[in-house]
C-alpha positions as CSV (number, residue, x, y, z in Angstrom):
1,X,-40.6,12.0,-13.8
2,X,-39.3,13.2,-10.4
3,X,-38.6,9.6,-9.3
4,X,-36.7,8.9,-12.5
5,X,-34.5,12.0,-12.0
6,X,-34.0,11.1,-8.4
7,X,-32.9,7.6,-9.4
8,X,-30.6,9.0,-12.0
9,X,-29.1,11.3,-9.4
10,X,-28.4,8.4,-7.0
11,X,-26.9,6.3,-9.8
12,X,-24.5,9.1,-10.9
13,X,-23.6,9.7,-7.2
14,X,-22.8,6.1,-6.8
15,X,-20.7,5.9,-9.9
16,X,-18.8,9.2,-9.5
17,X,-16.2,7.8,-7.0
18,X,-15.5,4.9,-9.3
19,X,-15.0,7.1,-12.3
20,X,-12.8,9.5,-10.3
21,X,-10.6,6.6,-9.1
22,X,-10.3,5.4,-12.7
23,X,-9.2,8.8,-14.0
24,X,-6.7,9.2,-11.1
25,X,-5.2,5.7,-11.9
26,X,-4.7,6.6,-15.5
27,X,-3.1,9.9,-14.6
28,X,-0.8,8.2,-12.2
29,X,0.3,5.6,-14.8
30,X,1.0,8.4,-17.3
31,X,3.2,10.3,-14.8
32,X,5.0,7.1,-13.7
33,X,5.8,6.3,-17.3
34,X,7.1,9.8,-17.8
35,X,9.4,9.4,-14.7
36,X,10.6,6.0,-16.0
37,X,11.4,7.4,-19.4
38,X,13.3,10.4,-17.9
39,X,15.4,8.3,-15.5
40,X,15.6,5.1,-17.6
41,X,14.4,3.2,-14.6
42,X,11.6,1.1,-13.2
43,X,9.3,3.1,-10.9
44,X,7.6,1.3,-8.1
45,X,5.3,3.2,-5.7
46,X,4.4,2.3,-2.1
47,X,2.1,5.2,-1.1
48,X,-0.4,4.9,1.7
49,X,-3.0,7.6,2.0
50,X,-6.6,7.7,3.3
51,X,-8.0,7.6,-0.2
52,X,-11.8,7.3,-0.9
53,X,-11.6,3.7,-2.2
54,X,-15.2,2.6,-1.7
55,X,-18.4,3.6,-3.5
56,X,-19.7,5.2,-0.3
57,X,-16.6,7.2,0.0
58,X,-15.4,6.0,3.4
59,X,-11.6,6.5,3.9
60,X,-9.5,3.4,4.3
61,X,-6.5,3.3,6.6
62,X,-3.4,2.0,4.7
63,X,-0.2,0.5,5.9
64,X,2.5,-1.9,4.7
65,X,1.1,-5.5,4.6
66,X,1.8,-8.8,3.0
67,X,-0.3,-7.9,-0.1
68,X,2.1,-5.0,-0.7
69,X,5.2,-7.1,-0.3
70,X,3.8,-9.7,-2.8
71,X,3.0,-7.1,-5.4
72,X,6.4,-5.3,-5.0
73,X,8.4,-8.5,-5.1
74,X,6.6,-9.5,-8.3
75,X,7.3,-6.1,-9.8
76,X,11.0,-6.4,-9.0
77,X,11.2,-9.9,-10.4
78,X,9.6,-8.7,-13.6
79,X,12.3,-5.9,-13.9
80,X,15.5,-6.5,-15.8
81,X,18.2,-7.3,-13.2
82,X,20.4,-4.5,-14.4
83,X,17.7,-1.8,-14.7
84,X,17.7,0.8,-12.0
85,X,14.7,0.9,-9.6
86,X,13.3,4.1,-8.3
87,X,10.9,3.4,-5.4
88,X,8.6,6.2,-4.2
89,X,7.8,5.7,-0.5
90,X,5.1,7.4,1.6
91,X,3.9,5.3,4.5
92,X,3.5,5.3,8.3
93,X,4.9,1.8,8.4
94,X,3.2,-1.6,8.9
95,X,3.9,-5.3,9.2
96,X,7.6,-5.9,9.9
97,X,7.7,-9.1,7.9
98,X,6.3,-7.4,4.8
99,X,8.7,-4.5,5.1
100,X,11.7,-6.9,5.5
101,X,10.6,-8.9,2.4
102,X,10.4,-5.7,0.3
103,X,13.8,-4.5,1.6
104,X,15.5,-7.8,1.0
105,X,14.1,-7.9,-2.6
106,X,15.5,-4.5,-3.2
107,X,18.9,-5.4,-1.7
108,X,19.2,-8.4,-4.0
109,X,18.4,-6.4,-7.1
110,X,21.6,-6.0,-9.2
111,X,20.7,-2.6,-10.7
112,X,21.0,0.7,-8.7
113,X,18.1,1.2,-6.2
114,X,17.0,4.7,-5.2
115,X,14.2,5.3,-2.7
116,X,12.4,8.7,-2.9
117,X,10.7,10.0,0.2
118,X,8.8,13.2,-0.6
119,X,7.2,13.5,2.8
120,X,7.7,10.6,5.2
121,X,8.5,6.9,5.5
122,X,8.3,5.8,9.1
123,X,9.1,2.5,10.9
124,X,8.8,-0.2,8.2
125,X,9.1,2.5,5.5
126,X,12.5,3.4,6.9
127,X,13.5,-0.3,7.0
128,X,12.8,-0.5,3.3
129,X,14.7,2.8,2.6
130,X,17.8,1.3,4.4
131,X,18.2,-1.3,1.6
132,X,18.6,1.4,-1.1
133,X,21.9,2.5,-2.6
134,X,20.7,6.1,-2.2
135,X,17.9,7.6,-0.1
136,X,16.5,10.8,-1.7
137,X,14.5,12.8,0.8
138,X,12.5,16.0,0.5
139,X,14.0,18.9,2.4
140,X,11.3,18.5,5.0
141,X,10.9,14.7,4.7
142,X,11.2,12.4,7.7
143,X,12.3,8.8,8.5
144,X,11.8,7.1,11.8
145,X,13.3,4.6,14.2
146,X,12.6,0.9,13.5
147,X,12.6,-0.5,17.1
148,X,10.2,-3.4,17.4
149,X,6.8,-2.9,18.9
150,X,5.2,-5.6,21.0
151,X,1.5,-4.8,21.3
152,X,1.3,-1.3,22.7
153,X,4.8,-1.2,24.1
154,X,8.3,-0.6,22.5
155,X,10.5,-3.7,22.9
156,X,13.5,-1.7,24.2
157,X,11.3,-0.2,27.0
158,X,10.2,-3.7,28.0
159,X,13.8,-4.9,28.2
160,X,14.7,-1.8,30.3
161,X,12.3,-3.0,33.0
162,X,14.8,-5.7,33.8
163,X,17.4,-3.0,34.6
164,X,15.1,-1.0,36.8
165,X,13.6,-3.6,39.1
166,X,14.9,-6.6,41.1
167,X,14.2,-9.8,39.2
168,X,12.1,-11.2,42.1
169,X,9.6,-8.3,41.8
170,X,9.1,-8.7,38.1
171,X,6.1,-10.8,37.0
172,X,6.5,-13.9,34.9
173,X,4.5,-12.2,32.1
174,X,6.9,-9.3,32.0
175,X,9.9,-11.6,32.0
176,X,8.5,-13.5,29.0
177,X,7.8,-10.2,27.2
178,X,11.3,-9.0,27.9
179,X,12.8,-12.2,26.5
180,X,10.7,-11.9,23.4
181,X,11.6,-8.2,23.1
182,X,15.3,-8.9,23.3
183,X,15.0,-11.5,20.6
184,X,13.0,-9.1,18.4
185,X,15.6,-6.3,18.8
186,X,18.5,-8.7,18.0
187,X,16.7,-10.1,15.0
188,X,15.9,-6.7,13.6
189,X,19.4,-5.4,14.2
190,X,20.9,-8.4,12.3
191,X,18.3,-7.8,9.6
192,X,19.5,-4.2,9.2
193,X,23.2,-5.3,9.1
194,X,22.3,-7.6,6.2
195,X,20.1,-5.0,4.4
196,X,22.5,-2.0,4.4
197,X,24.4,-1.8,1.1
198,X,28.1,-2.8,0.9
199,X,29.1,0.8,0.5
200,X,28.9,1.0,4.3
201,X,31.7,-0.5,6.5
202,X,30.7,-3.0,9.2
203,X,31.2,-0.5,11.9
204,X,29.0,2.0,10.1
205,X,26.3,-0.7,9.6
206,X,26.5,-1.6,13.3
207,X,26.2,2.0,14.5
208,X,23.1,2.6,12.3
209,X,21.5,-0.7,13.3
210,X,22.0,0.0,17.0
211,X,20.8,3.5,17.0
212,X,17.6,2.7,15.1
213,X,16.6,-0.4,17.1
214,X,17.7,0.3,20.7
215,X,15.0,2.7,21.6
216,X,17.2,5.8,21.9
217,X,14.3,7.8,20.5
218,X,10.5,7.3,20.7
219,X,9.1,5.2,17.8
220,X,7.6,8.3,16.2
221,X,10.8,10.4,16.5
222,X,11.2,12.4,13.2
223,X,14.6,11.7,11.6
224,X,15.1,14.6,9.2
225,X,17.8,14.9,6.5
226,X,20.5,16.3,8.9
227,X,19.9,13.5,11.5
228,X,19.9,10.9,8.7
229,X,23.2,12.1,7.4
230,X,24.5,12.2,10.9
231,X,23.8,8.5,11.2
232,X,26.0,8.0,8.1
233,X,23.2,7.3,5.7
234,X,23.7,8.1,2.0
235,X,21.0,10.8,1.7
236,X,20.5,13.5,-1.0
237,X,17.6,15.9,-1.4
238,X,17.2,15.9,-5.2
239,X,13.5,14.9,-5.3
240,X,12.1,15.1,-8.8
241,X,9.3,17.7,-9.3
242,X,7.3,14.9,-11.0
243,X,7.2,12.9,-7.7
244,X,5.5,15.8,-5.9
245,X,3.1,15.9,-8.8
246,X,2.5,12.2,-8.4
247,X,1.6,12.7,-4.7
248,X,-1.1,15.1,-5.8
249,X,-2.7,12.1,-7.6
250,X,-3.1,10.2,-4.3
251,X,-5.6,12.5,-2.7
252,X,-7.0,12.4,0.8
253,X,-10.8,12.2,1.2
254,X,-12.6,15.2,-0.1
255,X,-13.8,17.6,2.6
256,X,-16.4,20.2,2.3
257,X,-13.9,22.8,3.5
258,X,-10.3,22.2,2.7
259,X,-7.9,22.3,5.6
260,X,-5.0,23.8,3.5
261,X,-5.3,26.5,0.9
262,X,-2.8,28.8,-0.8
263,X,-2.5,31.2,-3.7
264,X,-0.8,30.1,-7.0
265,X,2.3,32.0,-7.8
266,X,4.6,31.6,-10.9
267,X,8.0,31.0,-9.3
268,X,9.7,32.5,-12.4
269,X,7.7,35.8,-12.7
270,X,6.4,36.0,-9.1
271,X,3.0,36.8,-10.6
272,X,-0.1,35.7,-8.6
273,X,-2.9,33.9,-10.5
């Protein structure tokens, strides 16, 4: 009897994450449908969290990859050309090729494209956001520079070595890396010029592309709403409440003791529950 109960316990423990993931997925689909109906748009999410994806509950690191770009491109192709697209972005970045593919697909879509960033969209996420007709950021949300990274080094920093040292004292390997870096910076700059909507003038596009690719800031520099507007980007802060609700349905791995807790207060009556 004890062994039977122990076996049942292990079976339930093994199935619990699968059931939880299924319930979260259904809840996300219902909320996405609600946002689509409200805005008369197609909602596409690109949200990377450390979510308990496996049966054993191990967290999986997520970033923009080719699999993401293929799925998003298919979703865009299946959307009526004139229907607006609302993309919800939450990502640390990822593979440049995949980000460029997604951004280009959004740029080519005839309907209006809005990108919602409730918390952050760094590096490749920012690259995708640049293709949108409107970027909608949370008050505390962040974008980031898109300067190319070669291995562990930023491409602009590698190029700067040529300005700091005599050519004769620079190794062949560094010279090769600098050449590749300069090409990567130029390619990405031209890509941004092509991706930015036509509402921007050429001079505005050039200024945005140069600032974001030339290594003026570190790669993890937080570009807040004010900085983004200072660059000339079309940014608003009207993030829908439903989008924050949706983010709650992409949980981090469950911890025995939560790292953040707060009381629940009704904003209308200021009553605490």
